C-alpha positions as CSV (number, residue, x, y, z in Angstrom):
1,M,-88.0,-8.5,36.7
2,A,-86.8,-12.2,37.6
3,S,-89.7,-13.5,35.2
4,T,-88.1,-11.7,32.2
5,L,-85.2,-14.1,32.3
6,V,-86.8,-17.3,31.8
7,P,-90.2,-18.3,30.7
8,S,-93.2,-18.0,33.1
9,N,-93.9,-21.6,32.8
10,V,-90.6,-23.0,33.8
11,H,-89.8,-23.6,37.6
12,T,-86.6,-22.3,38.6
13,A,-85.1,-21.2,41.7
14,R,-85.2,-17.3,42.2
15,T,-82.2,-15.4,40.6
16,P,-79.8,-13.5,42.9
17,E,-80.5,-9.8,44.0
18,P,-78.2,-7.2,44.3
19,P,-76.9,-7.4,48.2
20,I,-78.3,-5.2,51.1
21,F,-76.0,-3.7,53.4
22,N,-76.1,-3.2,57.1
23,T,-73.6,-0.3,57.3
24,P,-72.2,2.4,54.8
25,A,-68.7,1.0,55.3
26,E,-70.0,-2.4,54.3
27,E,-71.5,-1.0,51.0
28,R,-68.5,1.2,50.5
29,L,-66.1,-1.5,50.5
30,H,-68.6,-3.7,48.3
31,R,-68.6,-0.8,45.5
32,K,-65.1,-0.4,45.6
33,Q,-64.4,-4.1,45.3
34,R,-66.8,-4.1,42.1
35,L,-65.2,-0.8,40.8
36,A,-61.6,-2.6,40.8
37,S,-63.1,-5.7,39.1
38,A,-64.4,-3.4,36.3
39,F,-61.0,-1.7,35.7
40,R,-59.6,-5.3,35.6
41,L,-62.4,-6.7,33.2
42,F,-62.3,-3.2,30.7
43,A,-58.6,-4.1,30.6
44,K,-58.8,-7.8,29.8
45,F,-61.3,-6.6,27.1
46,G,-59.0,-4.0,25.5
47,F,-60.7,-0.9,26.5
48,S,-57.7,0.6,27.9
49,E,-56.1,3.4,25.8
50,G,-53.0,5.1,27.5
51,V,-54.2,7.4,30.1
52,A,-57.8,7.6,29.0
53,G,-60.9,6.2,30.4
54,H,-62.6,6.4,33.8
55,I,-65.4,4.3,36.0
56,T,-66.7,6.1,39.0
57,A,-68.8,5.0,42.0
58,R,-70.6,7.4,44.2
59,D,-69.6,6.9,47.8
60,P,-72.7,5.5,49.7
61,E,-72.4,8.1,52.9
62,L,-70.9,11.1,51.4
63,A,-73.5,11.4,48.0
64,D,-71.3,14.2,46.6
65,H,-68.2,12.3,46.6
66,F,-67.2,9.5,44.2
67,W,-64.6,6.9,44.0
68,V,-62.5,6.7,40.7
69,N,-59.0,5.5,39.1
70,P,-55.8,7.4,39.6
71,F,-55.0,9.2,36.9
72,G,-52.2,7.4,35.0
73,M,-52.6,3.9,36.3
74,H,-53.1,1.3,33.8
75,F,-56.6,-0.6,34.3
76,S,-55.1,-4.0,34.7
77,H,-53.0,-2.8,37.8
78,I,-56.0,-1.1,39.7
79,R,-56.8,-2.4,43.2
80,V,-58.9,-1.5,45.8
81,S,-56.3,0.6,47.5
82,D,-55.6,2.2,44.6
83,L,-58.9,3.9,44.2
84,V,-59.2,7.8,45.0
85,L,-62.0,9.6,46.8
86,V,-62.9,13.0,45.2
87,N,-65.1,15.4,46.5
88,Q,-67.7,17.9,44.4
89,E,-64.7,20.6,44.1
90,G,-62.2,18.1,42.4
91,E,-60.1,17.8,45.7
92,V,-58.8,14.2,46.3
93,V,-60.1,13.3,49.9
94,E,-58.7,9.9,50.2
95,G,-56.0,8.2,48.0
96,G,-53.1,10.6,47.4
97,K,-52.8,10.1,43.9
98,P,-53.8,12.5,41.0
99,V,-57.4,12.5,39.5
100,N,-57.9,12.9,35.6
101,A,-59.3,16.4,35.2
102,A,-61.5,14.8,32.4
103,A,-62.9,12.4,34.7
104,F,-63.8,14.6,37.2
105,A,-65.3,17.5,34.6
106,I,-67.8,14.5,33.5
107,H,-68.6,12.3,36.2
108,S,-69.1,15.1,38.7
109,R,-71.8,16.5,36.6
110,I,-73.4,13.3,36.0
111,H,-73.5,12.2,39.5
112,A,-74.9,15.8,40.6
113,A,-77.6,15.7,37.8
114,R,-78.6,12.1,38.3
115,P,-79.0,11.0,42.0
116,D,-80.2,7.5,40.7
117,V,-76.9,6.9,39.2
118,V,-74.5,5.2,41.5
119,A,-71.9,4.4,38.6
120,A,-70.6,5.8,35.4
121,A,-68.5,4.2,32.8
122,H,-66.5,6.0,29.9
123,A,-63.4,4.4,28.1
124,H,-61.7,5.0,24.6
125,S,-62.9,1.5,23.4
126,L,-62.2,0.7,19.7
127,Y,-65.5,0.2,18.2
128,G,-67.4,2.4,20.6
129,K,-65.2,5.4,19.4
130,T,-65.3,4.2,15.8
131,W,-69.1,3.9,15.9
132,S,-69.1,7.4,17.7
133,S,-67.6,9.3,14.6
134,L,-70.7,8.2,12.5
135,G,-72.7,10.6,14.7
136,R,-75.6,7.9,14.9
137,L,-77.6,6.1,17.9
138,L,-77.4,2.1,17.6
139,D,-80.3,0.5,15.8
140,P,-82.1,-2.4,17.1
141,L,-80.3,-4.9,14.7
142,T,-79.9,-7.6,17.6
143,Q,-81.6,-8.7,20.9
144,D,-78.7,-7.3,23.1
145,A,-78.9,-3.9,21.2
146,C,-82.5,-3.7,22.4
147,A,-81.4,-2.9,25.8
148,F,-80.4,0.4,24.6
149,Y,-83.5,1.0,22.2
150,E,-84.8,4.5,22.9
151,D,-82.6,4.7,25.9
152,H,-79.6,6.2,25.0
153,S,-78.7,9.6,23.4
154,L,-76.2,11.3,21.2
155,F,-73.9,14.1,22.4
156,A,-73.0,15.6,19.2
157,D,-70.6,18.5,20.2
158,Y,-67.1,17.5,20.3
159,T,-64.9,20.4,21.2
160,G,-61.5,18.7,22.3
161,V,-60.6,16.8,25.7
162,V,-63.3,17.6,28.5
163,Y,-61.4,19.8,31.3
164,D,-64.7,22.2,31.9
165,T,-67.4,21.3,34.2
166,S,-69.6,23.4,32.1
167,E,-69.1,20.6,29.1
168,G,-69.9,18.1,31.7
169,D,-73.3,19.6,32.4
170,R,-73.7,19.6,28.8
171,I,-73.1,16.0,28.4
172,A,-75.1,15.2,31.5
173,E,-78.4,17.2,29.8
174,A,-77.6,15.0,26.9
175,L,-77.9,11.7,28.3
176,G,-81.0,12.8,30.2
177,S,-82.7,10.4,31.9
178,R,-81.1,7.2,29.7
179,K,-78.7,4.7,30.4
180,A,-76.2,5.5,28.0
181,A,-74.9,8.4,25.6
182,I,-72.7,8.0,22.5
183,L,-70.2,11.0,22.6
184,Q,-69.6,11.8,19.1
185,N,-66.2,11.6,17.9
186,H,-65.0,10.6,21.4
187,G,-66.6,7.1,23.0
188,L,-69.3,5.6,24.8
189,L,-70.7,6.2,28.2
190,T,-73.1,4.5,30.3
191,V,-74.9,4.9,33.7
192,G,-76.1,2.5,36.4
193,G,-77.6,2.2,39.8
194,T,-74.9,-0.4,40.6
195,V,-71.1,-0.4,39.5
196,D,-72.2,-3.8,38.2
197,E,-74.8,-2.6,35.6
198,A,-72.8,0.5,34.5
199,A,-69.7,-1.7,33.8
200,W,-72.0,-4.4,32.1
201,L,-73.8,-1.9,29.6
202,F,-70.4,-0.5,28.7
203,I,-69.3,-4.1,27.6
204,C,-72.6,-4.9,25.8
205,M,-72.6,-1.5,24.2
206,E,-69.1,-1.8,22.9
207,R,-69.8,-5.1,21.5
208,C,-73.2,-3.7,20.0
209,C,-71.2,-1.0,18.2
210,Q,-69.2,-4.0,16.9
211,S,-71.6,-5.9,15.9
212,Q,-73.6,-3.1,13.9
213,L,-70.2,-2.0,12.0
214,L,-69.8,-5.7,11.0
215,A,-73.3,-6.0,9.8
216,E,-73.2,-2.6,7.9
217,A,-69.8,-3.4,6.3
218,A,-71.4,-6.9,5.2
219,G,-74.8,-5.5,3.7
220,T,-77.8,-4.0,4.6
221,P,-79.2,-5.4,8.1
222,I,-82.5,-6.2,9.0
223,K,-84.0,-4.1,12.0
224,I,-86.1,-5.3,14.6
225,S,-89.5,-3.8,14.7
226,H,-90.4,-0.9,17.1
227,E,-93.0,-3.3,18.8
228,S,-90.5,-6.1,19.3
229,A,-87.7,-3.9,20.1
230,M,-89.9,-2.5,23.0
231,I,-90.8,-5.8,24.2
232,A,-87.2,-6.7,24.3
233,H,-86.1,-3.7,25.9
234,Q,-88.5,-4.4,28.6
235,Q,-87.2,-7.9,29.0
236,I,-83.5,-7.2,29.2
237,G,-83.1,-3.5,29.7
238,G,-84.0,-3.3,33.3
239,S,-81.3,-2.4,35.9
240,R,-81.4,-5.6,37.9
241,V,-80.8,-7.4,34.5
242,G,-77.9,-5.4,34.1
243,W,-76.6,-6.1,37.7
244,F,-77.2,-10.0,36.9
245,Q,-75.3,-10.1,33.5
246,Y,-72.4,-8.9,35.2
247,Q,-72.4,-11.6,38.0
248,P,-70.4,-14.1,35.5
249,L,-67.9,-11.8,34.6
250,W,-67.0,-10.9,38.5
251,D,-66.8,-14.4,39.2
252,V,-64.1,-14.6,36.4
253,I,-62.2,-11.7,37.2
254,S,-62.3,-12.0,41.0
255,R,-61.0,-15.7,40.6
256,E,-58.4,-15.0,38.0
257,Q,-56.9,-11.8,39.5
258,P,-57.5,-12.2,43.4
259,D,-54.9,-9.0,43.7
260,L,-57.7,-6.6,42.7
261,F,-58.8,-6.8,46.4
262,D,-55.5,-5.7,48.1
């Protein structure tokens, strides 16, 4: 995958790899730190909307449990110590704060359906929810959008706030094996093999929605051909590339807001 980041004839140091952990406790702390950083970045980018939105990270030892933001806490205030551990029944195992019922209904079913998914992100971001109202997939208009080419789906069945796990099952079914879904009249959903990847994909997808809305408002955008879009997807759509794209954002937020580690 590293060869997709630079031309093959250019000599360069090997790009970083996701870390390997010696113990579940070490990996748990890492996931929680990255999860807290993702909330801070979502706040920084304006993705918070009242009490809506949630990002989850599967526990590395209790695979049917996940860490999530407490209900009603602003993304910009979330620290590692604020994160809540929830079991498969929706019960708070650690944290002592309430959990958004919609977060459990959606994320519990995605984590159950996709053992490969470590993290999932959903928020009511402005451009994502605006684009979702069109009931369309993103077109391959830019290189960045090609990361999602033939790798995202549409859940075209909005029935109100998701409180029932049966609707979570239908969202998971619509997502399938893809990296993202557009929840019609609702917003965006992304998943990843790391918290870093899922968060980066959400940030990138939100900007792709903004880009396509602007392009279509200005005129008739030219789509990248299927063949070229597939090549670009292979180059920039991989899991490790998504993880790597997040690292500069991690550097920024961890230096700007070190209290997230509390």
